[in-house]
C-alpha positions as CSV (number, residue, x, y, z in Angstrom):
1,Q,0.2,-0.3,0.2
2,V,0.9,3.6,-0.4
3,Q,-0.3,7.1,0.7
4,L,-0.8,9.7,-1.0
5,V,-0.5,13.8,0.6
6,E,-2.3,16.4,-1.4
7,S,-1.0,19.6,-0.6
8,G,-1.4,22.9,-2.4
9,G,-4.7,23.6,-2.3
10,G,-6.1,27.4,-1.3
11,L,-8.0,30.0,-2.5
12,V,-7.3,32.0,-5.9
13,Q,-8.5,34.9,-7.4
14,A,-9.6,33.8,-11.5
15,G,-6.9,34.5,-13.3
16,G,-4.5,33.2,-11.0
17,S,-2.4,29.9,-10.5
18,L,-1.6,27.6,-8.0
19,R,0.7,24.5,-8.4
20,L,-0.9,21.0,-6.3
21,S,1.2,18.5,-4.7
22,C,1.0,14.6,-4.1
23,V,3.8,13.1,-1.9
24,A,3.9,9.4,-1.6
25,S,4.6,7.1,1.6
26,R,7.3,4.3,-0.3
27,N,8.7,4.9,-3.4
28,I,6.1,4.9,-6.4
29,F,7.8,3.0,-9.4
30,P,5.3,0.3,-9.3
31,Y,2.5,2.0,-9.4
32,T,2.7,3.0,-13.4
33,T,-0.2,5.6,-13.7
34,M,-1.1,8.8,-11.4
35,G,-3.4,11.3,-11.6
36,W,-5.7,14.0,-10.8
37,Y,-9.3,13.7,-9.4
38,R,-11.4,16.8,-8.9
39,Q,-15.0,17.0,-7.3
40,G,-17.0,20.2,-7.2
41,P,-19.7,20.9,-5.5
42,G,-22.4,19.3,-6.0
43,K,-20.7,17.1,-9.0
44,Q,-19.6,13.6,-9.6
45,R,-15.5,13.0,-8.8
46,E,-14.0,13.2,-12.4
47,M,-10.9,12.7,-13.7
48,V,-8.5,15.8,-14.2
49,A,-4.7,14.8,-15.6
50,V,-3.2,11.3,-15.6
51,T,-0.1,10.7,-16.5
52,T,1.6,7.0,-17.3
53,D,5.4,6.2,-17.2
54,P,7.1,6.5,-19.4
55,G,6.2,10.2,-19.6
56,I,2.3,9.5,-21.3
57,T,0.0,12.6,-20.4
58,R,-4.5,12.5,-20.7
59,Y,-6.1,16.4,-19.5
60,A,-9.6,16.8,-19.8
61,E,-11.1,18.9,-22.1
62,A,-11.9,21.7,-19.7
63,V,-8.3,21.9,-18.4
64,K,-6.1,21.5,-21.8
65,G,-3.8,23.7,-21.9
66,R,-3.9,25.8,-18.5
67,F,-3.0,22.4,-16.4
68,T,0.5,20.7,-16.3
69,I,0.8,16.9,-14.7
70,S,4.3,16.1,-14.0
71,R,6.4,13.2,-11.3
72,N,9.2,12.6,-10.1
73,N,9.6,9.8,-9.3
74,A,13.0,10.3,-6.7
75,E,11.2,12.4,-4.6
76,K,8.2,10.6,-4.7
77,T,5.9,13.4,-5.3
78,M,3.7,14.3,-7.9
79,Y,2.1,18.0,-9.6
80,L,-0.4,19.8,-10.8
81,Q,0.3,23.7,-12.2
82,M,-2.7,24.8,-12.4
83,N,-2.9,28.2,-14.6
84,S,-5.7,30.8,-16.1
85,L,-7.8,29.3,-13.2
86,K,-11.8,29.6,-13.8
87,A,-14.5,29.8,-11.1
88,E,-15.8,25.8,-12.7
89,D,-12.4,24.9,-11.2
90,T,-13.3,24.8,-7.7
91,G,-13.1,21.9,-5.8
92,V,-11.3,19.0,-3.8
93,Y,-8.7,17.2,-5.8
94,Y,-7.3,14.1,-5.2
95,C,-4.4,12.2,-5.9
96,N,-4.6,8.8,-6.9
97,A,-1.9,5.9,-7.6
98,R,-2.6,2.8,-9.4
99,L,-0.5,0.0,-10.2
100,R,-1.0,-1.3,-14.4
101,G,-4.4,-2.4,-15.4
102,A,-5.8,-1.2,-12.9
103,S,-8.7,2.5,-12.7
104,A,-8.8,4.3,-10.5
105,D,-11.2,2.9,-8.3
106,E,-8.6,0.5,-7.9
107,G,-6.1,2.6,-6.7
108,F,-5.2,5.0,-3.8
109,W,-6.4,8.4,-2.7
110,G,-5.3,10.9,-0.5
111,Q,-7.5,12.8,1.3
112,G,-7.8,15.7,-1.2
113,T,-7.1,19.1,-0.8
114,Q,-9.2,22.4,-1.5
115,V,-9.2,24.8,-4.6
116,T,-11.1,27.6,-4.7
117,V,-11.4,30.1,-7.3
118,S,-12.8,33.3,-6.6
119,S,-15.2,35.1,-9.5
């Protein structure tokens, strides 16, 4: 098992930026797919961005061109750089790590970090 801890959320004005971090409790090499998900007020949790070794990334249409996902296996950390934030980006952001072939629900989740974008 692996514990994931997110940080970096907060309150920001529309157009601003935030950088989220997800630190793992152990080596993340086995977790070939890691990603960020979010749950907005009254909404279901949705995929924001995922990264799969060796460096393949995928983004939700709503965040393409604004968000960038990256991971540093040596630091056991994954990041989400969020630029040009919009009010609709508000929500709790969760880090996910899973083994090859597993779904997100079959993986490990962090406790979430709140992102609030004021318009």
